[in-house]
Backbone bond lengths (Angstrom), bond angles and torsions (degrees), N, CA, C in turn:
res aa  C-N    CA-C-N  psi(-1)  N-CA   C-N-CA  omega(-1)  CA-C   N-CA-C  phi
1 M - - - 1.465 - - 1.519 109.45 -
2 N 1.325 117.07 137.52 1.451 121.57 -176.34 1.519 110.73 -77.08
3 S 1.320 116.91 120.97 1.455 121.51 172.33 1.516 108.28 -116.18
4 T 1.358 117.90 152.21 1.454 119.67 -172.25 1.532 111.99 -132.80
5 P 1.334 119.20 56.53 1.454 120.52 -177.52 1.521 114.41 -70.08
6 L 1.328 118.63 -17.30 1.460 120.08 -175.75 1.516 113.36 -83.31
7 V 1.318 118.61 -19.59 1.455 121.16 -171.41 1.526 110.64 -91.78
8 P 1.334 118.35 118.93 1.460 120.32 176.89 1.529 111.37 -61.10
9 R 1.325 114.88 153.10 1.455 119.29 178.94 1.531 110.12 -61.73
10 N 1.319 116.48 142.89 1.465 123.91 179.00 1.530 113.34 66.51
11 T 1.327 117.60 17.98 1.468 121.16 174.96 1.522 109.14 -103.56
12 R 1.311 116.19 118.36 1.463 121.85 -179.53 1.529 108.45 -93.17
13 V 1.328 116.11 120.92 1.469 122.29 -173.45 1.523 110.83 -106.58
14 G 1.322 115.96 131.63 1.457 122.25 174.09 1.515 110.78 -113.21
15 L 1.328 116.60 149.47 1.462 122.27 178.72 1.517 109.35 -123.42
16 A 1.338 117.09 120.49 1.462 123.41 179.52 1.522 109.32 -106.01
17 L 1.326 116.05 125.16 1.466 121.68 -177.87 1.527 109.62 -112.49
18 G 1.319 115.68 120.42 1.453 121.01 -177.74 1.517 113.35 -79.57
19 G 1.339 115.40 165.57 1.456 121.75 -179.33 1.513 112.40 -86.68
20 G 1.342 115.19 162.30 1.467 119.26 179.44 1.511 113.30 166.12
21 G 1.337 118.35 20.98 1.455 120.43 178.42 1.519 111.63 62.05
22 A 1.324 116.50 -131.81 1.467 121.28 -177.93 1.518 112.11 -58.71
23 R 1.333 117.29 -26.88 1.465 119.86 179.45 1.528 111.61 -61.99
24 G 1.342 116.82 -17.74 1.454 121.40 176.36 1.518 113.31 -62.33
25 I 1.328 117.59 -17.84 1.472 120.46 177.11 1.529 110.18 -60.71
26 A 1.333 116.75 -28.77 1.462 120.03 177.85 1.526 111.39 -60.26
27 H 1.339 116.95 -28.72 1.470 119.87 176.94 1.535 111.14 -59.63
28 I 1.323 116.35 -37.48 1.471 119.55 -178.91 1.527 109.83 -65.24
29 G 1.334 116.20 -43.56 1.452 119.51 177.93 1.523 111.20 -60.03
30 L 1.328 117.03 -43.16 1.459 120.80 177.78 1.526 110.90 -62.86
31 L 1.322 116.88 -43.26 1.466 120.77 179.72 1.528 111.85 -61.37
32 S 1.329 116.60 -32.87 1.468 119.23 -179.78 1.525 111.27 -64.03
33 I 1.334 116.99 -24.37 1.463 121.63 176.62 1.531 110.49 -88.47
34 L 1.322 116.83 -48.57 1.465 120.79 -177.58 1.519 112.16 -61.85
35 H 1.322 116.31 -36.04 1.463 121.48 -173.61 1.525 112.44 -56.02
36 Q 1.310 117.29 -32.73 1.461 121.18 -177.10 1.525 112.88 -81.10
37 Q 1.329 117.11 -15.82 1.461 119.81 -171.63 1.525 114.80 -124.88
38 V 1.310 117.78 -24.03 1.458 121.11 -171.20 1.525 110.51 -125.88
39 R 1.305 115.73 126.20 1.461 119.92 175.05 1.537 108.87 -79.64
40 I 1.307 116.27 117.49 1.463 121.34 177.13 1.530 107.67 -93.07
41 D 1.329 116.46 121.44 1.463 120.49 -177.54 1.525 113.09 -92.81
42 C 1.324 117.46 -28.89 1.461 120.82 177.48 1.521 108.77 -159.81
43 L 1.326 115.68 162.56 1.456 120.74 -175.68 1.524 111.01 -135.25
44 S 1.329 114.69 157.83 1.459 121.53 168.16 1.517 107.64 -135.73
45 G 1.320 115.40 156.68 1.458 118.11 -179.42 1.508 112.26 -157.28
46 T 1.318 114.59 151.82 1.459 122.95 174.39 1.515 108.80 -123.78
47 S 1.329 116.60 131.64 1.458 122.40 173.96 1.532 110.94 55.97
48 A 1.341 118.34 -122.61 1.463 119.90 179.03 1.518 111.23 -60.64
49 G 1.339 116.80 -34.11 1.454 120.47 176.67 1.511 112.24 -62.89
50 A 1.333 117.13 -34.39 1.463 121.12 177.48 1.521 110.66 -66.81
51 I 1.328 116.75 -39.05 1.470 120.48 179.71 1.522 110.44 -66.11
52 M 1.334 117.27 -45.31 1.466 120.71 178.79 1.528 110.96 -65.22
53 A 1.322 116.58 -39.78 1.462 120.27 177.89 1.527 110.74 -64.18
54 A 1.327 116.66 -38.65 1.470 120.46 179.39 1.523 110.92 -67.23
55 M 1.333 117.17 -39.53 1.460 119.63 177.21 1.527 110.67 -60.92
56 Y 1.332 116.68 -44.17 1.467 120.06 -179.43 1.527 110.66 -69.81
57 A 1.330 117.40 -40.18 1.466 120.80 179.43 1.526 111.34 -65.05
58 A 1.331 116.46 -30.77 1.467 120.37 178.96 1.517 111.58 -78.14
59 R 1.323 115.67 -38.40 1.468 120.76 -178.67 1.523 108.46 -147.58
60 P 1.328 118.58 92.07 1.467 121.82 -175.50 1.532 112.42 -69.47
61 D 1.315 114.65 72.48 1.463 121.63 -175.53 1.537 108.04 -147.74
62 P 1.348 118.20 92.33 1.466 120.59 -177.63 1.526 114.03 -57.42
63 A 1.334 117.67 -32.82 1.470 119.50 178.73 1.528 109.90 -62.87
64 W 1.323 116.12 -42.58 1.475 119.47 175.81 1.511 110.35 -63.19
65 M 1.343 118.15 -42.08 1.463 121.40 -179.53 1.526 110.91 -58.56
66 I 1.331 117.03 -43.74 1.467 121.00 -179.10 1.526 110.53 -63.60
67 D 1.327 116.68 -49.66 1.469 120.71 -179.19 1.515 111.28 -62.90
68 H 1.333 115.72 -42.12 1.462 119.78 -176.55 1.523 111.24 -69.70
69 F 1.332 117.16 -35.98 1.463 119.14 179.41 1.524 110.64 -70.63
70 R 1.327 116.87 -35.93 1.474 119.04 174.64 1.529 110.15 -61.10
71 A 1.338 116.37 -42.80 1.466 120.22 178.67 1.523 110.60 -64.26
72 Y 1.323 116.24 -36.34 1.469 120.58 178.95 1.527 111.19 -62.11
73 L 1.332 117.14 -42.43 1.464 120.08 -178.51 1.524 112.16 -67.78
74 D 1.324 117.93 -15.95 1.466 122.00 174.71 1.523 112.51 -98.53
75 S 1.312 116.83 0.85 1.471 121.02 -171.90 1.529 112.48 -86.06
76 R 1.311 114.29 160.27 1.466 121.24 174.27 1.525 110.35 -62.99
77 E 1.358 116.06 -37.21 1.461 120.52 -177.53 1.526 111.68 -61.32
78 Y 1.327 116.43 -40.57 1.462 118.89 178.12 1.527 110.76 -70.73
79 K 1.318 117.23 -44.91 1.462 120.19 -177.79 1.524 111.79 -62.69
80 N 1.341 117.11 -31.94 1.463 121.00 179.34 1.527 112.84 -66.38
81 L 1.318 117.57 -19.37 1.462 120.12 179.30 1.525 112.29 -72.87
82 G 1.317 117.12 -27.04 1.460 120.39 -179.55 1.524 113.70 77.91
83 I 1.329 117.88 16.92 1.462 120.53 -178.61 1.532 110.89 -67.83
84 E 1.340 117.53 -31.96 1.462 119.76 177.12 1.524 110.49 -60.00
85 R 1.317 116.37 -37.24 1.467 120.32 178.08 1.526 110.78 -66.13
86 L 1.345 116.59 -41.13 1.462 120.19 177.90 1.523 110.87 -62.84
87 A 1.343 116.49 -39.51 1.466 120.26 179.25 1.527 110.64 -64.65
88 R 1.343 116.30 -42.67 1.472 119.50 178.93 1.525 110.98 -63.34
89 Q 1.329 116.47 -40.81 1.453 120.04 179.24 1.524 111.02 -63.46
90 H 1.330 116.01 -38.84 1.467 119.65 178.72 1.521 110.44 -65.19
91 M 1.353 117.06 -44.78 1.462 120.13 179.30 1.517 111.20 -65.50
92 D 1.341 116.79 -40.02 1.461 120.27 177.63 1.523 110.84 -61.60
93 S 1.344 115.15 -40.93 1.459 119.95 -179.92 1.524 111.33 -61.84
94 E 1.343 116.47 -37.86 1.463 120.06 179.08 1.521 111.54 -68.35
95 N 1.341 116.35 -31.33 1.472 120.89 -175.41 1.523 113.48 -91.59
96 N 1.337 117.63 -18.66 1.458 120.40 -176.47 1.524 111.60 -73.78
97 N 1.338 114.39 162.70 1.458 119.29 177.23 1.536 110.45 -75.74
98 A 1.299 116.24 171.70 1.468 121.46 -173.12 1.529 111.94 -59.85
99 F 1.355 117.50 -40.79 1.460 119.61 -178.56 1.524 111.40 -63.99
100 T 1.339 116.48 -44.63 1.461 120.60 -179.66 1.525 111.01 -62.81
101 R 1.334 116.41 -41.02 1.462 120.04 178.55 1.523 110.74 -62.45
102 R 1.325 117.02 -43.03 1.466 119.93 179.37 1.508 111.15 -63.27
103 L 1.343 116.89 -40.10 1.454 121.06 179.89 1.526 110.89 -63.26
104 K 1.334 115.85 -45.33 1.469 119.71 -179.38 1.518 111.00 -65.33
105 K 1.331 117.97 -38.97 1.453 120.50 178.33 1.530 110.44 -64.67
106 H 1.340 116.23 -36.35 1.465 120.47 179.14 1.527 110.43 -65.77
107 V 1.341 116.10 -44.07 1.467 120.46 178.20 1.526 110.04 -63.26
108 A 1.337 116.78 -43.60 1.470 121.00 -179.74 1.519 110.68 -62.80
109 A 1.327 117.04 -40.07 1.463 120.21 179.65 1.525 110.91 -63.86
110 N 1.335 117.06 -41.64 1.464 120.23 178.11 1.525 111.80 -65.79
111 M 1.337 116.09 -39.85 1.460 119.79 178.09 1.522 111.33 -63.48
112 S 1.332 116.73 -36.06 1.459 120.17 -177.74 1.520 112.35 -65.79
113 L 1.326 117.06 -21.20 1.461 120.40 176.55 1.521 111.87 -78.67
114 I 1.332 116.85 -16.51 1.464 121.72 -176.47 1.525 111.32 -104.10
115 K 1.335 116.42 -46.56 1.466 121.49 -175.93 1.524 111.37 -101.14
116 Q 1.349 116.34 147.23 1.461 121.59 178.04 1.521 111.96 -94.36
117 Y 1.321 117.91 -19.04 1.457 120.79 -176.76 1.525 109.38 -159.08
118 V 1.340 114.92 166.16 1.460 121.79 178.99 1.522 110.63 -105.27
119 V 1.349 116.74 -41.82 1.463 121.76 -176.08 1.523 110.32 -103.01
120 D 1.310 116.49 124.73 1.458 122.88 -179.57 1.534 110.28 -66.60
121 R 1.335 116.79 138.61 1.471 121.56 -176.13 1.528 112.26 -63.85
122 S 1.336 117.59 -38.60 1.466 119.99 -178.28 1.527 110.82 -63.48
123 R 1.323 117.47 -37.45 1.465 120.35 177.56 1.521 111.16 -67.65
124 F 1.325 116.09 -38.70 1.455 119.36 178.49 1.535 110.64 -66.05
125 S 1.310 117.29 -38.89 1.465 120.93 177.64 1.524 110.95 -63.57
126 E 1.320 116.95 -37.72 1.467 120.31 175.91 1.526 111.10 -62.36
127 A 1.336 116.05 -40.49 1.467 120.19 178.59 1.525 110.68 -63.84
128 L 1.326 116.81 -40.46 1.464 120.62 179.26 1.528 110.97 -65.40
129 R 1.306 116.80 -38.09 1.474 119.64 178.67 1.526 111.00 -66.78
130 F 1.313 116.87 -31.95 1.471 119.47 174.45 1.526 110.15 -65.71
131 L 1.325 116.68 -42.31 1.457 121.16 -175.06 1.525 112.81 -70.67
132 L 1.320 117.20 -33.10 1.466 120.99 -170.68 1.517 112.12 -108.73
133 P 1.341 117.16 136.23 1.464 120.54 178.68 1.522 112.83 -80.79
134 V 1.335 117.93 -7.24 1.465 122.64 179.09 1.523 108.46 -134.01
135 D 1.324 116.42 162.76 1.463 119.27 179.89 1.522 112.92 -129.03
136 H 1.337 117.29 14.07 1.462 121.19 -178.39 1.525 109.27 -140.07
137 F 1.324 116.65 142.93 1.463 120.89 -179.87 1.520 112.30 -57.43
138 D 1.328 116.77 -36.13 1.466 120.41 -177.43 1.527 112.60 -63.45
139 A 1.329 117.61 -21.02 1.463 121.35 -177.66 1.526 112.58 -88.84
140 L 1.330 117.97 -2.52 1.462 121.31 -179.21 1.524 110.55 -75.65
141 S 1.318 115.87 150.54 1.460 121.64 177.52 1.524 112.32 -81.67
142 L 1.340 117.08 -23.23 1.456 122.28 -179.33 1.521 109.95 -130.27
143 P 1.344 117.74 147.49 1.471 119.94 176.66 1.526 111.20 -62.44
144 L 1.332 115.17 141.96 1.467 121.25 -176.01 1.522 109.98 -139.19
145 T 1.337 115.84 136.85 1.457 122.00 171.66 1.520 108.52 -116.61
146 V 1.328 116.32 125.26 1.465 122.88 -179.56 1.525 108.53 -109.52
147 C 1.322 116.90 133.16 1.466 122.17 -175.91 1.527 111.72 -108.19
148 A 1.324 115.43 134.85 1.466 122.50 174.28 1.523 107.94 -136.11
149 T 1.329 115.85 174.76 1.463 121.77 -179.39 1.522 109.66 -124.93
150 D 1.331 116.55 136.10 1.457 120.85 169.45 1.529 106.65 -91.14
151 L 1.317 117.05 104.92 1.459 121.46 -177.28 1.521 112.09 -66.05
152 S 1.331 117.67 -19.90 1.454 121.17 179.83 1.526 111.14 -77.19
153 S 1.326 116.35 -50.44 1.467 120.49 -177.64 1.525 112.81 -91.14
154 G 1.333 116.99 -18.80 1.454 120.85 -176.30 1.505 113.54 78.85
155 K 1.330 118.20 14.26 1.463 122.02 -176.10 1.527 112.14 -97.40
156 L 1.338 114.55 152.07 1.457 121.30 173.02 1.523 108.90 -75.63
157 I 1.321 116.26 133.43 1.464 122.81 176.29 1.526 107.49 -113.72
158 T 1.328 117.15 127.68 1.460 120.68 177.99 1.518 110.31 -117.89
159 Y 1.325 115.59 145.14 1.464 122.99 179.04 1.527 108.95 -123.14
160 E 1.329 115.41 132.49 1.463 120.97 176.76 1.516 112.35 -136.28
161 Q 1.316 116.22 -2.20 1.449 120.94 178.30 1.531 109.24 -153.11
162 G 1.313 115.22 165.91 1.464 119.69 179.03 1.517 113.00 93.98
163 D 1.332 115.31 -148.95 1.460 123.02 -175.18 1.527 110.65 -75.02
164 L 1.306 116.38 112.17 1.460 121.58 -177.33 1.524 111.83 -69.39
165 I 1.327 117.05 -39.04 1.466 120.94 -177.47 1.520 110.94 -63.05
166 T 1.331 116.78 -43.94 1.463 120.83 178.39 1.519 111.20 -62.69
167 A 1.337 116.57 -43.07 1.466 120.65 179.70 1.521 111.01 -60.69
168 L 1.332 116.83 -45.41 1.462 120.65 -178.81 1.529 111.53 -68.35
169 A 1.319 116.46 -38.60 1.465 119.71 178.27 1.521 110.79 -61.80
170 N 1.338 116.25 -41.36 1.464 119.65 178.10 1.526 111.08 -66.36
171 S 1.326 116.60 -44.32 1.459 121.05 -177.38 1.521 112.23 -61.90
172 A 1.339 116.91 -34.16 1.470 121.57 -174.30 1.520 113.69 -100.86
173 S 1.307 118.15 7.79 1.472 120.81 -177.53 1.520 110.62 -78.70
174 I 1.311 116.32 84.33 1.465 122.01 179.27 1.532 108.65 -59.29
175 P 1.339 117.81 123.27 1.466 119.68 -177.96 1.526 112.23 -54.08
176 G 1.321 115.13 128.92 1.454 120.89 179.69 1.512 114.64 86.38
177 V 1.337 117.13 -13.07 1.464 120.74 179.39 1.522 110.53 -108.77
178 L 1.340 116.79 -54.37 1.463 121.31 179.74 1.526 110.39 -106.33
179 E 1.294 115.81 142.69 1.463 121.48 -177.93 1.525 110.83 -63.90
180 A 1.338 116.61 127.19 1.462 121.93 179.05 1.523 110.30 -83.14
181 E 1.344 115.59 157.50 1.467 120.53 175.13 1.522 109.34 -89.58
182 I 1.338 116.90 130.08 1.457 122.58 176.42 1.523 107.91 -101.22
183 T 1.329 117.58 120.44 1.459 121.11 -177.18 1.526 110.97 -87.08
184 A 1.334 114.62 168.38 1.469 120.10 -177.37 1.526 111.81 -63.64
185 D 1.324 117.48 -29.29 1.466 120.17 -178.49 1.527 112.87 -95.22
186 G 1.333 116.28 14.97 1.456 120.35 175.20 1.507 115.73 91.89
187 G 1.315 117.56 6.67 1.453 120.08 177.02 1.517 111.92 -70.70
188 V 1.318 116.98 149.83 1.466 122.75 177.24 1.528 106.46 -122.99
189 L 1.338 116.10 99.72 1.457 121.51 -172.70 1.520 110.22 -88.76
190 S 1.321 115.16 123.65 1.463 119.97 -171.35 1.528 110.55 -147.27
191 D 1.312 115.11 -166.45 1.462 125.49 -172.74 1.532 113.15 -47.45
192 G 1.336 116.54 121.15 1.452 120.26 176.72 1.510 113.22 -62.81
193 G 1.328 116.79 -22.19 1.448 120.72 -178.99 1.514 114.54 -67.55
194 V 1.325 117.70 -11.12 1.462 120.01 178.63 1.522 110.50 -62.39
195 I 1.358 117.01 -43.09 1.469 119.38 -179.51 1.523 113.31 -124.47
196 E 1.334 118.53 -10.49 1.469 121.16 -179.55 1.525 109.79 -138.44
197 P 1.340 117.10 62.80 1.475 119.44 -178.62 1.521 113.37 -66.02
198 M 1.348 117.71 -23.98 1.461 121.76 -178.99 1.532 107.77 -129.79
199 P 1.344 118.21 91.97 1.475 122.26 -166.44 1.523 114.36 -79.97
200 V 1.328 115.55 63.36 1.466 121.09 178.31 1.521 111.08 -80.21
201 S 1.330 116.93 -42.03 1.465 121.64 -171.29 1.526 112.92 -59.04
202 V 1.337 117.17 -32.90 1.471 119.51 -176.35 1.523 112.14 -71.76
203 L 1.346 117.81 -12.01 1.466 121.49 179.33 1.526 113.00 -100.48
204 K 1.322 118.20 -15.00 1.455 120.96 -170.46 1.528 113.04 -61.60
205 S 1.310 117.68 -37.04 1.462 120.28 -175.06 1.522 113.13 -79.58
206 R 1.320 118.12 -13.49 1.465 120.65 -175.09 1.525 113.30 -117.40
207 T 1.324 117.16 6.49 1.464 120.54 -179.43 1.526 109.91 -135.66
208 D 1.329 115.17 166.49 1.464 121.62 174.53 1.521 111.69 -98.82
209 F 1.329 116.46 -22.60 1.463 121.14 -173.91 1.525 107.70 -150.23
210 V 1.333 116.30 124.00 1.467 121.09 -178.42 1.521 110.23 -112.13
211 I 1.326 115.80 125.83 1.462 122.95 173.36 1.525 107.69 -101.92
212 A 1.318 116.89 133.66 1.466 121.62 178.50 1.520 109.90 -114.24
213 S 1.330 115.93 140.30 1.464 121.98 170.54 1.524 106.90 -115.10
214 E 1.329 116.00 109.58 1.461 122.31 -170.37 1.519 109.79 -109.26
215 I 1.344 117.29 120.08 1.457 121.42 -171.76 1.531 112.96 -124.12
216 S 1.323 116.46 24.23 1.465 117.67 176.30 1.525 109.03 -69.21
217 L 1.306 115.81 161.38 1.463 120.18 179.06 1.518 110.45 -63.38
218 K 1.318 116.12 135.62 1.461 120.94 176.18 1.532 111.33 -107.41
219 R 1.333 115.23 -19.71 1.462 120.17 -179.63 1.522 108.20 -128.63
220 L 1.306 115.65 132.33 1.456 121.02 178.22 1.532 109.28 -113.77
221 P 1.334 117.00 148.20 1.472 119.12 176.84 1.524 110.42 -65.86
222 P 1.323 117.72 158.29 1.470 120.35 179.32 1.525 111.06 -57.14
223 L 1.313 115.95 144.61 1.458 121.26 177.27 1.528 107.91 -81.49
224 E 1.350 114.76 96.24 1.469 120.24 -169.85 1.528 112.80 -72.18
225 A 1.325 116.61 -35.42 1.460 119.66 -176.62 1.521 108.81 -140.07
226 T 1.296 117.08 163.27 1.457 120.85 -177.56 1.525 110.97 -114.31
227 S 1.329 115.80 46.04 1.449 119.37 174.49 1.527 108.88 -70.37
228 I 1.315 117.19 161.62 1.460 121.82 179.94 1.524 109.70 -58.04
229 Y 1.347 116.11 -45.54 1.471 120.29 -177.97 1.521 110.97 -60.96
230 R 1.326 117.28 -48.04 1.466 120.32 -176.88 1.534 111.56 -65.71
231 L 1.316 116.93 -38.28 1.454 119.53 177.80 1.530 111.24 -65.03
232 M 1.325 116.92 -40.49 1.466 120.68 179.02 1.529 110.63 -66.04
233 M 1.334 117.34 -43.56 1.458 121.22 -179.75 1.535 110.79 -65.01
234 R 1.339 117.02 -42.45 1.460 119.55 -179.89 1.534 110.68 -65.31
235 S 1.321 116.46 -39.63 1.465 119.91 178.02 1.522 111.21 -61.18
236 E 1.339 116.82 -42.90 1.460 120.87 179.25 1.528 111.00 -65.32
237 Q 1.331 117.12 -42.11 1.467 120.82 178.98 1.525 111.23 -61.17
238 L 1.321 116.36 -44.58 1.457 120.23 -178.90 1.527 111.25 -65.03
239 S 1.332 116.81 -38.60 1.460 120.55 178.68 1.522 111.03 -63.94
240 K 1.340 116.59 -43.10 1.461 120.61 179.49 1.527 111.45 -64.75
241 M 1.327 116.40 -42.83 1.461 120.43 179.21 1.522 110.77 -61.01
242 A 1.336 115.95 -46.07 1.461 120.34 -177.58 1.522 111.20 -65.06
243 L 1.333 116.90 -41.37 1.461 120.47 -179.13 1.523 111.38 -65.88
244 A 1.339 116.63 -43.92 1.466 120.41 179.78 1.521 110.87 -61.88
245 Q 1.320 116.68 -43.91 1.469 120.18 -178.70 1.525 111.33 -69.54
246 L 1.330 117.63 -34.61 1.460 120.84 177.29 1.525 110.91 -66.24
247 Q 1.342 116.86 -45.62 1.463 120.27 179.85 1.520 111.65 -65.79
248 A 1.321 117.12 -33.69 1.464 120.49 179.45 1.519 111.49 -64.20
249 Q 1.343 117.47 -28.29 1.459 120.67 -177.84 1.527 112.58 -63.83
250 A 1.324 117.60 -17.33 1.468 120.74 178.44 1.524 111.74 -77.02
251 A 1.330 117.74 -11.22 1.467 121.23 179.60 1.520 110.05 -76.54
252 D 1.333 116.12 160.37 1.458 121.62 176.90 1.527 111.57 -81.50
253 F 1.332 116.11 -22.33 1.457 120.67 176.64 1.528 108.34 -154.51
254 I 1.328 116.24 140.20 1.470 120.82 -175.78 1.522 110.44 -123.95
255 F 1.327 115.73 129.18 1.463 122.18 167.19 1.522 107.73 -101.93
256 E 1.325 116.67 137.28 1.460 121.56 178.72 1.532 109.34 -130.40
257 P 1.328 117.82 81.36 1.467 119.95 177.60 1.531 111.20 -56.26
258 D 1.319 116.04 143.31 1.472 120.67 179.66 1.533 108.35 -79.21
259 V 1.319 115.28 92.51 1.469 120.86 -178.50 1.527 111.34 -89.37
260 M 1.334 114.95 13.87 1.455 121.88 176.66 1.530 109.07 59.25
261 S 1.291 118.35 -141.16 1.468 120.28 176.23 1.526 108.88 -119.98
262 L 1.328 115.32 36.73 1.464 120.24 -173.97 1.525 112.14 -71.14
263 H 1.311 115.42 136.38 1.452 122.71 175.47 1.528 109.27 -65.78
264 W 1.341 116.73 153.13 1.468 120.93 -176.39 1.528 112.59 -60.82
265 S 1.329 118.68 -20.23 1.471 121.76 -175.62 1.531 113.87 -89.67
266 R 1.343 118.63 0.09 1.456 121.03 -170.71 1.546 112.65 -84.53
267 F 1.319 116.06 61.97 1.460 120.84 176.94 1.528 111.77 -68.63
268 D 1.332 116.53 -16.87 1.459 119.59 176.61 1.530 111.70 -67.77
269 E 1.331 117.21 -10.86 1.465 121.84 179.07 1.531 111.70 -97.87
270 M 1.335 116.89 27.01 1.461 120.45 -175.39 1.520 112.98 -52.93
271 E 1.318 117.67 -46.75 1.466 120.08 -174.25 1.526 111.28 -65.48
272 R 1.310 118.09 -40.59 1.467 120.69 178.05 1.530 111.07 -66.05
273 L 1.325 116.61 -37.61 1.460 120.48 179.95 1.526 111.18 -71.19
274 L 1.330 116.94 -39.58 1.461 120.19 174.03 1.528 110.51 -57.95
275 A 1.324 115.32 -47.10 1.464 120.81 -179.14 1.525 110.83 -61.45
276 A 1.331 116.91 -37.96 1.469 120.52 179.33 1.524 110.74 -62.89
277 G 1.333 116.96 -40.62 1.461 120.42 177.78 1.511 112.18 -66.74
278 I 1.326 116.55 -40.06 1.471 120.93 178.96 1.523 110.63 -63.98
279 V 1.326 116.91 -45.78 1.467 121.12 180.00 1.532 110.21 -61.13
280 A 1.346 116.12 -44.44 1.467 119.57 179.36 1.521 111.00 -60.70
281 G 1.334 116.88 -40.42 1.455 121.19 179.34 1.512 112.17 -65.57
282 E 1.324 116.03 -46.17 1.470 120.05 -178.94 1.520 111.69 -64.99
283 Q 1.332 116.59 -41.00 1.460 119.88 -178.37 1.524 111.91 -73.22
284 G 1.323 117.17 -33.40 1.459 120.27 -174.63 1.513 114.57 -89.13
285 L 1.328 118.05 -14.93 1.462 121.30 -174.26 1.528 113.66 -58.95
286 P 1.335 119.96 -44.28 1.477 119.19 178.43 1.531 112.48 -59.93
287 C 1.334 116.92 -40.48 1.467 120.32 178.80 1.528 110.89 -68.29
288 L 1.323 116.68 -37.55 1.459 120.35 176.30 1.524 110.14 -61.96
289 Q 1.324 116.26 -41.59 1.459 120.76 179.25 1.537 110.36 -59.33
290 Q 1.320 117.25 -45.02 1.459 120.82 178.50 1.528 111.02 -63.37
291 S 1.328 116.27 -41.56 1.466 120.56 -179.41 1.522 111.43 -64.08
292 L 1.327 116.75 -41.40 1.457 120.81 178.65 1.526 111.40 -66.43
293 R 1.323 117.02 -38.14 1.464 120.15 178.19 1.519 111.05 -64.43
294 R 1.343 116.10 -44.08 1.467 119.30 177.96 1.515 110.61 -62.20
295 H 1.328 114.75 -41.73 1.463 119.55 -178.54 1.517 111.08 -62.92
296 G 1.330 117.18 -34.08 1.453 121.08 -176.96 1.515 114.26 -85.37
297 S 1.342 117.90 -2.20 1.458 120.01 -179.15 1.520 110.76 -69.75
298 W 1.342 117.20 156.58 1.469 120.15 -176.94 1.520 111.37 -66.85
299 R 1.336 117.74 -30.35 1.466 120.02 178.65 1.523 110.96 -65.54
300 Q 1.331 115.55 -43.85 1.458 119.44 179.74 1.521 111.44 -68.08
301 R 1.321 117.42 -37.88 1.466 120.21 177.92 1.532 110.62 -64.08
302 L 1.343 116.35 -41.91 1.465 120.41 178.41 1.523 110.41 -64.40
303 R 1.341 116.65 -41.55 1.460 120.41 179.37 1.517 111.09 -61.75
304 R 1.343 117.22 -44.56 1.470 120.09 179.84 1.521 110.97 -65.08
305 W 1.360 116.59 -37.65 1.453 119.81 179.47 1.527 110.51 -63.20
306 M 1.344 116.35 -42.31 1.465 120.11 179.88 1.524 111.22 -64.75
307 I 1.329 116.79 -40.21 1.474 120.51 178.50 1.522 109.86 -63.76
308 E 1.327 116.95 -43.71 1.464 120.53 179.25 1.518 111.17 -61.47
309 R 1.346 117.52 -41.33 1.461 120.68 179.24 1.526 110.93 -64.63
310 L 1.321 116.58 -41.00 1.465 120.06 177.85 1.525 110.78 -62.53
311 Q 1.327 116.76 -40.31 1.457 120.71 179.09 1.513 111.12 -65.17
312 V 1.342 116.61 -41.67 1.467 121.07 178.52 1.524 110.45 -63.33
313 N 1.327 116.29 -46.77 1.456 120.45 -179.26 1.530 111.84 -63.20
314 S 1.341 115.17 -38.17 1.460 119.44 177.93 1.517 111.27 -65.37
315 A 1.338 116.49 -40.66 1.467 121.01 179.17 1.528 110.69 -64.86
316 V 1.339 116.94 -39.81 1.473 120.82 178.97 1.520 110.67 -65.38
317 A 1.342 116.03 -40.52 1.460 120.44 -179.54 1.525 111.49 -65.04
318 D 1.341 115.80 -36.23 1.472 119.50 178.38 1.528 111.86 -68.23
């Protein structure tokens, strides 16, 4: 049963879950700890974080989430995605010699000129329907904001109502891996992690206290060679890591589960990722308790009220 002794009265708490593919499983482990102590009033999510947030918003029961996700990894819907094959290819690439790696990168580069995606959107939608007991925002038990990116305009797209499956598919459509949605006006809706890997900002205006779960890579393998491809990939990885960590700083409290250096496709590491989320929750809970107490003090409430008044007055003057 959910108890909420850590949350001060009249404090509205939001939980932002960052993207990271399979590393998003760590969010479930963290939720299994938070659920017993912290009342979550609303959630936001990007990519895998959006899927985990939607599962919790639909059924706030981490034990169910764990069991259901295990069943999903054994399901036809998951196997039809071919992600296990992508994970094997990634591991093979790490273990192969330099010539084999160069050959595979050359083949992949040529394929990228022909194909727009690897995973068909209809199959991904089927997988999402397996994971979620509802398919519409109105059926959720908790408010949810899902973040995606319009690759055409470069703008952040947020979803809070309508078709939940479509919103999640757009948010998790990793460019080049999952098929993007093309809109009537030429928009290309894809992975929210491109510009909002850690969706804290979308919760700030509707909550008093935002908790972030940040699962971007913290450790990268050694840069073995300085080929054009490897330099470009490393640059992109570093940019994503920096952006996610910068956006997380806007939260009132941050959990950072140790997701090791696991590739986004490593769903076979579910148990280790679950454990990482649980450990992060257990270790961070005392500090979260202190942060919530400080936030609920009359001095902090007065300070926030004064800041809000200054912002209102500034907006009126403008």
